[in-house]
N, C-alpha and C positions, 0 to 999 in steps of 0.2 A: 429444492434448496440449492443455493449457489455458494461456492467457496471463494472467498476473496482473501487477499493478503493485505493487511493493514499495518502501517507502521505506527506503533503506539509509543507515546512518550515513556521513556524508561521509568519515570517516577510513578506511572500508573499501571505497570505490569505486575500481575500476580504471579507468585511462585507456582511451579507445577505446569505451566504452559510450555508448549514446544515451539522452537524457532521454525518459522516457515521457510527461511533461506539462511545460507551461510552469512555470518557477519564478518566482514573483512576489514583489516586495518588499512592505513594510508598506503602502505607498500604492497597491498594485495594479499598479505598473509591472512589465513583464516583465524579469527579470534574466537569464534564459536561456530561449530558446524550445524547445518540444518538438522532439525530433529532433536537437538539437545534440550533437555528439560531446564527450565529457568529456575535458578535458586539465588539466594542473596549473594553468594560469592561471585556468581556470574554477573549479576547486576552491578555489584561494586567494581569488579574488574573492567567491565565495559564503560562504566562512568569514568573510571580513571584514565581510560583511553579516549575519552571525548565522544563516546557514542551517546546520542540523545534519544534515538528511537529504535525500537526493536520490531522486526517483522513477525507478526502472528497471523495464523489463519483464523478467519471468522466465517461462520456459516450464516448465510442470510436467506430468508424466505424469498422464493421466486418473485412474488408480488412486490416486495421491497426493492429487489434488484431491478425490476422493470421500471418502477417509479423513480429510482435513483438515476437510471439511464435517461428517462424522459426529461427529468429536471435538468440534468447536465446538458443534454442536447439543446434544450430550450435556452439555457444560459449562454450557449455558444452561438446561437442563431444571429445575434447582432454582430459579433466579431467575424463570423463567416457568412455574412448576408449574401455573398455572391458565390457560395460554395457549389451550387448546382451548375454553374456555368463552366467550371474548369475541372477537368479530371484531377489535376494536381491538388486543387483546393479540397475536392471531395476526399481524396486520399489523406491529406494532412488532417482534415477535420476528423475523419474516421480514426486515424492513429491517435489523435489527442483524446478522443472519447475513450478508447480502449486503455490508454495510458492512465487516465484519471480514474477509471473504474477498477483498475487492477492493482498493480504493485505499489502505487504511490498515494494511497489514501492515508491521510493522517487523522487518527481518531483519538479519542480519550477513553475508550471503553476497555474492558478486559482487565 
């Protein structure tokens, strides 16, 4: 099993889940700390402050994680068609894959 952080639309979040990361305001202040249980008052307060997505941990089977990675890498092949020729392009492509697979997945589950 692989743990991911997905940013779920605030309207689709169920009460009782825990935040995977701190949620910060525009000025950097913590609106809700990592690990806080989600309840209706938190959801309403975050909505009032313009928060649209909430970071939640999701456990994914290893096979699905590998399939997601393969699908993402295949989708980037055209954009990075010369990535093997340049160390900088290899590094950029690798960073983009990790970024897309980790903390910035937008989903509609949970």
